[in-house]
C-alpha positions as CSV (number, residue, x, y, z in Angstrom):
1,M,-13.2,0.4,19.1
2,Q,-10.8,2.9,17.6
3,Q,-9.3,5.5,20.0
4,R,-10.8,8.4,18.0
5,S,-14.4,7.1,18.1
6,S,-14.0,6.3,21.8
7,V,-12.9,9.9,22.5
8,D,-15.8,11.3,20.4
9,E,-18.4,9.1,22.1
10,L,-17.2,10.0,25.6
11,A,-17.1,13.7,24.8
12,Q,-20.7,13.5,23.6
13,E,-21.8,11.7,26.8
14,L,-20.0,14.3,28.9
15,R,-21.6,17.2,27.0
16,Q,-25.0,15.7,27.9
17,E,-24.0,15.3,31.6
18,L,-22.8,18.9,31.9
19,N,-26.4,20.0,32.3
20,R,-26.4,18.4,35.7
21,Y,-23.8,20.7,36.9
22,S,-24.0,24.4,37.7
23,P,-21.4,26.8,36.1
24,G,-18.2,26.5,38.1
25,E,-19.2,23.2,39.7
26,K,-16.5,20.5,39.8
27,L,-16.9,17.4,37.5
28,P,-16.1,13.9,38.7
29,S,-12.4,13.0,38.9
30,S,-10.6,11.4,35.9
31,R,-10.4,8.1,37.9
32,A,-14.2,8.2,38.5
33,L,-14.8,8.9,34.8
34,V,-12.6,5.9,33.8
35,E,-14.5,3.6,36.1
36,R,-17.9,4.9,35.2
37,H,-17.5,4.8,31.4
38,R,-15.0,1.9,31.2
39,V,-12.5,3.7,29.1
40,S,-8.8,4.3,29.4
41,P,-7.3,7.4,31.2
42,V,-6.0,8.6,27.8
43,T,-9.5,8.6,26.4
44,V,-10.8,10.6,29.4
45,S,-7.9,13.1,29.0
46,R,-8.6,13.6,25.3
47,A,-12.3,13.9,25.7
48,L,-11.9,16.5,28.5
49,A,-9.4,18.4,26.3
50,Q,-12.0,18.4,23.5
51,L,-14.6,20.0,25.8
52,V,-12.0,22.5,27.0
53,A,-11.3,23.5,23.4
54,E,-15.1,24.0,22.9
55,G,-15.2,26.3,26.0
56,L,-17.5,23.9,27.9
57,V,-15.1,22.9,30.6
58,V,-12.1,24.5,32.3
59,T,-9.3,22.6,34.1
60,R,-7.3,23.8,37.0
61,P,-4.0,22.0,37.8
62,G,-4.2,20.0,41.0
63,A,-7.9,20.8,41.4
64,G,-9.7,19.0,38.5
65,A,-12.2,19.9,35.8
66,F,-15.1,22.3,36.2
67,R,-18.1,23.3,34.1
68,A,-17.2,26.6,32.4
69,E,-19.0,29.8,33.1
70,P,-21.4,30.9,30.3
71,A,-19.5,32.9,27.8
72,T,-20.6,36.5,27.5
73,P,-21.0,37.4,23.8
74,A,-18.6,40.1,22.7
75,T,-20.4,43.1,21.2
76,A,-18.0,44.7,18.8
77,A,-18.9,48.1,17.5
78,A,-20.4,48.0,14.0
79,G,-17.9,49.4,11.5
80,D,-18.3,50.6,7.9
81,T,-16.6,48.3,5.5
82,S,-18.2,49.5,2.4
83,W,-15.0,51.3,1.3
84,Q,-13.5,47.8,0.6
85,E,-15.8,47.4,-2.4
86,V,-13.9,50.2,-4.1
87,A,-10.4,49.0,-3.0
88,L,-11.0,45.5,-4.1
89,S,-12.4,46.3,-7.5
90,A,-10.5,49.5,-8.5
91,D,-9.0,49.1,-12.0
92,G,-10.2,45.5,-12.0
93,A,-11.2,45.6,-15.7
94,A,-7.5,45.9,-16.6
95,D,-6.4,43.0,-14.5
96,L,-5.0,40.0,-16.4
97,V,-5.5,37.8,-13.4
98,P,-9.0,38.3,-11.8
99,R,-8.9,39.3,-8.2
100,T,-12.0,37.3,-7.3
101,V,-11.6,33.5,-7.1
102,D,-14.5,31.1,-7.3
103,A,-13.7,28.3,-4.8
104,S,-17.1,26.7,-4.9
105,G,-15.8,23.7,-7.0
106,V,-13.2,23.0,-4.3
107,T,-15.2,23.7,-1.1
108,V,-18.0,21.3,-2.1
109,S,-15.7,18.4,-1.4
110,L,-14.0,20.0,1.6
111,A,-17.0,21.2,3.7
112,A,-18.5,18.7,6.1
113,P,-22.2,18.1,5.5
114,P,-24.8,18.9,8.2
115,P,-25.3,16.2,10.9
116,G,-27.2,13.2,9.7
117,V,-26.5,13.9,6.0
118,I,-24.8,11.0,4.1
119,E,-21.7,12.2,2.4
120,F,-21.8,11.2,-1.3
121,N,-19.9,14.3,-2.2
122,G,-16.7,13.8,-0.2
123,G,-13.3,13.7,-1.8
124,Y,-11.4,11.8,0.9
125,L,-11.4,8.5,2.7
126,H,-13.8,8.0,5.5
127,P,-12.0,8.1,8.9
128,S,-12.6,4.3,9.2
129,L,-10.4,3.8,6.1
130,Q,-7.6,6.2,7.0
131,P,-4.4,4.7,8.5
132,E,-4.7,6.7,11.7
133,R,-2.6,4.5,13.9
134,A,0.1,4.1,11.3
135,M,0.2,7.9,10.7
136,A,0.3,8.6,14.4
137,A,3.1,6.1,14.9
138,A,5.0,7.5,11.9
139,L,4.6,11.1,13.2
140,S,5.8,10.1,16.6
141,R,8.9,8.3,15.3
142,A,9.5,11.2,12.9
143,G,9.5,13.7,15.7
144,R,12.3,11.9,17.4
145,R,14.6,11.7,14.4
146,P,17.8,13.7,14.7
147,G,17.3,17.1,13.0
148,A,13.6,16.4,12.4
149,W,12.7,20.0,13.5
150,G,15.4,21.7,11.5
151,R,15.2,23.3,8.1
152,P,14.9,20.7,5.3
153,P,16.4,21.0,1.8
154,L,14.3,23.3,-0.3
155,E,13.6,20.5,-2.9
156,G,12.6,18.0,-0.1
157,L,14.3,15.3,1.8
158,P,16.5,13.2,-0.5
159,E,15.2,9.9,0.7
160,L,11.6,11.0,0.1
161,R,12.4,12.3,-3.3
162,E,14.0,9.0,-4.1
163,W,10.9,7.1,-2.9
164,F,8.6,9.2,-5.1
165,A,11.0,8.8,-8.1
166,R,10.9,5.0,-7.8
167,S,7.1,5.1,-7.6
168,I,6.8,7.3,-10.7
169,G,9.5,5.9,-12.9
170,G,9.0,2.3,-12.1
171,P,11.6,-0.5,-12.2
172,R,13.4,1.0,-15.2
173,G,14.3,4.0,-13.1
174,S,13.2,6.5,-15.8
175,V,12.7,9.2,-13.2
176,T,15.5,10.2,-10.8
177,A,15.4,11.8,-7.4
178,A,17.0,14.9,-8.8
179,E,13.9,15.4,-11.0
180,V,11.5,15.4,-8.1
181,L,10.3,18.3,-5.8
182,I,8.4,17.7,-2.6
183,G,5.2,19.8,-2.3
184,A,2.4,20.5,0.1
185,G,-0.4,18.4,-1.4
186,G,-1.7,17.9,-5.0
187,Q,-3.6,21.1,-5.2
188,S,-0.5,23.1,-4.3
189,A,1.6,21.2,-6.8
190,L,-1.0,21.8,-9.6
191,T,-1.0,25.5,-8.8
192,T,2.8,25.6,-9.0
193,A,2.8,23.8,-12.3
194,L,0.2,26.0,-14.0
195,R,1.9,29.2,-12.7
196,A,5.2,28.0,-14.1
197,L,4.0,26.8,-17.5
198,A,1.6,29.5,-18.7
199,P,1.5,33.3,-18.4
200,P,-1.7,35.1,-17.3
201,G,-4.1,35.4,-20.2
202,A,-2.9,32.2,-21.9
203,P,-5.2,29.3,-22.9
204,V,-4.8,25.9,-21.2
205,L,-6.3,22.7,-22.5
206,V,-8.3,20.6,-20.0
207,E,-10.2,17.4,-20.2
208,S,-14.0,17.8,-20.4
209,P,-15.3,17.0,-17.9
210,T,-12.5,17.6,-15.4
211,Y,-11.7,18.2,-11.7
212,P,-13.3,21.6,-10.7
213,G,-10.4,22.4,-8.4
214,M,-8.1,22.4,-11.4
215,L,-10.4,24.8,-13.3
216,A,-10.4,27.0,-10.2
217,I,-6.6,27.1,-10.2
218,A,-6.5,27.9,-13.9
219,R,-8.9,30.8,-13.6
220,S,-7.2,32.1,-10.5
221,C,-4.0,32.2,-12.5
222,G,-5.7,34.2,-15.2
223,L,-5.7,31.3,-17.6
224,H,-8.5,30.4,-20.0
225,P,-9.5,26.7,-19.9
226,V,-10.2,25.2,-23.3
227,P,-12.1,21.8,-23.1
228,V,-11.1,18.6,-24.9
229,P,-13.7,15.9,-24.7
230,V,-13.1,12.6,-22.8
231,D,-14.7,9.2,-23.5
232,A,-14.4,5.8,-21.9
233,D,-10.8,5.5,-23.2
234,G,-9.7,8.9,-22.0
235,V,-9.0,12.1,-23.9
236,K,-9.6,12.0,-27.7
237,P,-6.1,12.5,-29.4
238,E,-7.6,13.9,-32.6
239,L,-9.6,16.5,-30.8
240,L,-6.5,17.3,-28.6
241,A,-4.5,18.1,-31.8
242,D,-7.3,20.3,-33.1
243,A,-7.4,22.2,-29.7
244,F,-3.7,22.8,-29.8
245,R,-3.9,24.2,-33.3
246,A,-7.0,26.3,-32.7
247,S,-5.9,27.8,-29.3
248,G,-2.2,28.0,-29.5
249,A,-2.0,26.5,-26.0
250,R,1.2,25.3,-24.6
251,V,-0.2,23.3,-21.7
252,F,-2.6,20.3,-21.4
253,V,-3.8,19.1,-18.0
254,C,-5.0,15.5,-17.7
255,Q,-5.7,12.6,-15.4
256,P,-4.8,9.5,-17.4
257,L,-5.7,7.1,-14.6
258,F,-9.2,6.9,-13.2
259,Q,-10.0,10.4,-14.4
260,N,-12.1,12.6,-12.2
261,P,-15.1,12.5,-12.7
262,T,-15.6,9.9,-15.4
263,G,-13.2,7.2,-14.0
264,A,-11.7,6.7,-17.5
265,V,-8.2,5.3,-18.0
266,L,-6.3,6.5,-21.0
267,A,-6.2,3.6,-23.5
268,P,-2.7,2.2,-24.3
269,A,-3.0,3.2,-28.0
270,R,-3.7,6.8,-27.0
271,R,-0.8,7.3,-24.6
272,A,1.9,7.7,-27.2
273,Q,-0.5,9.8,-29.3
274,V,-1.1,12.3,-26.5
275,L,2.7,12.7,-25.8
276,R,3.5,13.0,-29.6
277,T,0.7,15.5,-30.1
278,A,1.9,17.7,-27.2
279,R,5.5,17.4,-28.4
280,E,4.6,18.5,-31.9
281,A,2.8,21.5,-30.4
282,G,5.7,22.4,-28.3
283,A,3.5,22.0,-25.2
284,F,3.7,20.5,-21.8
285,V,1.4,17.8,-20.4
286,V,0.6,18.2,-16.7
287,E,-0.2,14.7,-15.5
288,D,-2.3,14.6,-12.3
289,D,-1.9,11.1,-11.1
290,F,-4.1,11.6,-8.1
291,V,-5.5,8.2,-7.2
292,R,-3.0,5.6,-8.3
293,R,-2.9,4.3,-4.7
294,L,-6.7,3.9,-4.6
295,V,-6.9,1.0,-7.1
296,H,-9.6,-1.5,-6.5
297,E,-9.0,-5.2,-5.6
298,D,-10.4,-6.5,-8.9
299,S,-8.3,-4.2,-11.1
300,G,-5.7,-5.6,-13.5
301,P,-2.2,-4.3,-13.7
302,L,-2.0,-0.5,-13.9
303,P,-0.3,1.4,-16.8
304,P,2.7,3.3,-15.7
305,P,2.5,7.1,-15.4
306,L,3.0,9.0,-18.6
307,A,6.1,10.5,-17.1
308,A,7.7,7.0,-17.0
309,D,7.6,6.9,-20.9
310,D,8.7,10.5,-21.5
311,P,12.4,11.1,-22.1
312,D,11.9,14.5,-23.6
313,G,10.5,16.4,-20.6
314,V,7.0,16.9,-22.1
315,V,5.3,15.6,-18.9
316,V,5.2,17.5,-15.6
317,H,4.0,14.8,-13.2
318,V,1.9,15.5,-10.0
319,C,1.1,12.9,-7.4
320,S,0.3,12.9,-3.7
321,L,-0.1,10.7,-0.6
322,T,-3.1,12.6,0.6
323,K,-5.9,10.7,-1.1
324,A,-4.6,7.4,0.3
325,T,-4.1,8.7,3.8
326,S,-5.9,11.7,5.2
327,P,-6.9,15.2,4.1
328,S,-4.3,16.6,6.6
329,F,-1.4,14.4,5.3
330,R,-0.5,16.9,2.6
331,V,2.7,15.6,1.0
332,S,3.0,15.6,-2.8
333,A,5.6,15.4,-5.5
334,L,6.3,17.3,-8.7
335,A,8.5,15.5,-11.3
336,A,9.9,17.2,-14.4
337,R,13.1,17.3,-16.4
338,G,14.9,20.0,-18.2
339,P,14.9,23.8,-17.6
340,V,11.3,23.8,-16.4
341,L,12.4,22.0,-13.2
342,E,14.2,25.1,-12.0
343,R,11.2,27.3,-12.7
344,L,8.9,25.0,-10.8
345,R,11.4,25.0,-7.9
346,A,11.7,28.7,-7.8
347,I,7.9,29.3,-7.8
348,Q,7.4,26.7,-5.0
349,V,10.1,28.2,-2.8
350,V,8.7,31.7,-3.2
351,D,5.1,30.5,-2.4
352,S,5.8,28.2,0.5
353,F,9.5,27.9,1.3
354,F,9.3,24.2,1.9
355,V,7.1,21.4,3.3
356,P,7.6,21.1,7.1
357,R,10.3,18.7,7.8
358,P,8.4,16.7,10.5
359,L,5.7,16.0,7.9
360,Q,8.3,14.8,5.3
361,E,10.0,12.6,7.9
362,A,6.5,11.2,8.9
363,A,5.9,10.4,5.2
364,L,9.1,8.5,5.0
365,E,8.3,6.6,8.2
366,L,4.8,5.7,6.9
367,V,5.7,4.5,3.4
368,G,8.6,2.5,4.8
369,S,6.6,0.7,7.5
370,P,5.0,-2.7,7.1
371,A,1.6,-1.0,7.9
372,W,1.7,0.9,4.5
373,P,1.2,-2.1,2.1
374,R,-1.3,-3.6,4.6
375,H,-3.3,-0.3,4.5
376,L,-3.3,-0.1,0.7
377,R,-4.5,-3.7,0.4
378,A,-7.3,-3.1,3.0
379,V,-8.4,0.1,1.2
380,S,-8.3,-1.7,-2.2
381,A,-10.6,-4.4,-1.0
382,E,-13.0,-2.0,0.8
383,L,-13.3,0.3,-2.2
384,R,-14.2,-2.6,-4.4
385,A,-16.9,-3.6,-1.9
386,R,-18.3,-0.1,-1.7
387,R,-18.2,0.4,-5.5
388,E,-20.2,-2.9,-6.0
389,A,-22.6,-1.9,-3.3
390,M,-23.3,1.5,-4.9
391,T,-23.5,0.3,-8.4
392,G,-25.8,-2.6,-7.4
393,A,-28.1,-0.2,-5.4
394,L,-28.3,2.3,-8.2
395,R,-29.1,-0.3,-10.9
396,L,-31.8,-1.8,-8.7
397,N,-33.4,1.3,-7.4
398,L,-32.5,4.1,-9.8
399,P,-32.2,2.6,-13.3
400,R,-33.1,6.0,-14.9
401,L,-29.6,7.2,-13.8
402,A,-27.2,6.0,-16.4
403,L,-23.8,4.6,-15.4
404,P,-21.8,4.8,-18.6
405,H,-18.6,3.6,-17.0
406,I,-17.7,1.7,-13.8
407,P,-14.1,2.3,-12.8
408,S,-11.8,-0.2,-11.1
409,G,-10.0,2.6,-9.2
410,G,-10.7,5.8,-7.5
411,Y,-13.7,6.6,-5.2
412,H,-16.6,7.9,-7.3
413,L,-19.2,7.2,-10.0
414,W,-20.3,9.6,-12.8
415,L,-24.0,9.4,-13.5
416,R,-25.8,10.8,-16.5
417,L,-29.2,12.1,-15.6
418,P,-32.3,11.8,-17.9
419,D,-32.7,14.4,-20.7
420,G,-34.1,17.6,-19.4
421,A,-33.2,16.9,-15.7
422,D,-32.2,19.8,-13.5
423,E,-29.1,18.6,-11.6
424,T,-29.1,21.6,-9.3
425,A,-32.7,20.9,-8.3
426,L,-31.8,17.2,-7.8
427,A,-28.8,18.1,-5.5
428,A,-31.1,20.4,-3.4
429,A,-33.8,17.8,-3.1
430,A,-31.2,15.1,-2.2
431,L,-29.8,17.4,0.6
432,R,-33.4,17.8,1.9
433,A,-33.7,14.0,1.9
434,G,-30.5,13.6,3.8
435,V,-27.8,12.8,1.2
436,A,-25.2,15.2,-0.3
437,I,-24.3,14.7,-4.0
438,T,-22.3,16.8,-6.4
439,P,-24.0,18.3,-9.5
440,G,-22.0,17.9,-12.7
441,R,-22.0,21.4,-14.0
442,P,-18.8,22.6,-12.2
443,Y,-16.8,19.8,-13.9
444,F,-17.3,21.5,-17.3
445,S,-15.3,24.5,-18.5
446,A,-17.9,25.2,-21.2
447,E,-21.5,24.2,-21.8
448,P,-22.1,20.6,-20.7
449,P,-23.6,18.1,-23.2
450,A,-26.1,16.7,-20.6
451,A,-26.9,16.8,-16.9
452,H,-24.7,14.7,-14.6
453,A,-24.0,14.0,-10.9
454,R,-21.0,12.6,-9.2
455,L,-21.4,10.2,-6.2
456,S,-18.5,9.3,-3.9
457,F,-18.4,6.0,-2.1
458,A,-15.2,6.6,-0.1
459,A,-16.4,9.2,2.4
460,V,-19.2,7.2,3.9
461,G,-19.2,4.8,6.8
462,G,-19.7,1.6,4.9
463,T,-22.0,-0.4,2.6
464,A,-25.1,0.0,4.8
465,E,-24.7,3.7,4.6
466,I,-24.4,3.5,0.9
467,A,-27.7,1.6,0.6
468,E,-29.4,4.1,2.8
469,G,-27.9,7.0,0.8
470,V,-29.2,5.5,-2.5
471,R,-32.6,5.1,-0.9
472,R,-32.7,8.8,0.1
473,L,-31.5,9.7,-3.4
474,G,-34.3,7.7,-4.8
475,A,-36.8,9.8,-2.8
476,A,-35.2,13.0,-4.2
477,C,-35.4,11.6,-7.8
478,T,-39.1,10.9,-7.3
479,E,-39.6,14.5,-6.2
480,V,-37.6,16.2,-9.0
481,L,-37.3,13.8,-12.0
């Protein structure tokens, strides 16, 4: 049993046992808890620390642990905050950048579902798939490195920049460490890129459908997303050229590999067309290479990043370690060449100074350890098994939900609902049935051509949970469709 699950289970048992004790009464000693529950002293210590953090238990050095006194709710005087409505909206009509930001497209994949709800809307690996031991060991080793707690170079640690440069540029070495900046996660890197490349009020071309978090970034920067349709082979180059001409945009944001949400991979014949079209328009391509490390076991060789085939500095490349590790392992890279690199660097420094050095050192320790390739192989096999379990269950039990494309990488499926279906009503019914799904509307910057839903198979506990989730979704479909 993993340490984390042991701690959580013991903490839950102790919560239930607390009812036997009066407030202020002493709990059994740590040694007694070890013997009674047959766990390690470390597990007992961590479980008690969890209860202390929740305010259920207090510890006294040398005396032991005691049930906490009931908290007395604070009664703050009710104030009048209505004045803020004026302050927050004064002169708002003249703002190039709107002061209000719609974060709903981001929070849907960040918020934990209610207890008992199967998470088909998650955007990260389930804890059972995360390399927790390897990350903990890497962080421990990193903390002992000489200078680990000092100020890092503003661009990032040279060794980590070199590692990202090799992973982006490939064996030809077409990307150098000098062209890489270390950032605090993919979302932060995308924000830096859009702020650097387009002024407030400008149009920005986006795939349609596309990642809602990127649309939220664009709108929070005062940019106007212009959709360019995607099919099974990625963005359509002829429509991309039309969009550049019609809008005058100087930025195109895309996910050429296992696109979110369709799972499409940009076809080989289209790669050069996309770069040539952007170059002729005098525009940048922001390449969001977000799930390259979540390839499935049965996938063939992956195409290199667009940045690896771009000598002219058209591509600003974004990649991250987060999707393949943990939501809290927020280390990313921005790669670019030419004058734009200095602008990216300046904006990133002003926004966040630098990524904490211990986290950068931990990233170096992790990707340089034997545990890293083992972890990637294990995730690759597990994601394939989960994808097959979900597609099989959907075809058997919900044939009315069309699966136009089954990706060999990433962590989600994109379903087209029957004509006339109400995806919002389906999502609500699914939640009542005990499964959380993501409606398709937030993935479109303009009117969608049909109703869709996105299902994730990475955030759940395993194939049995996938089968149960599809069963619950079937009940919701019966109710709504």
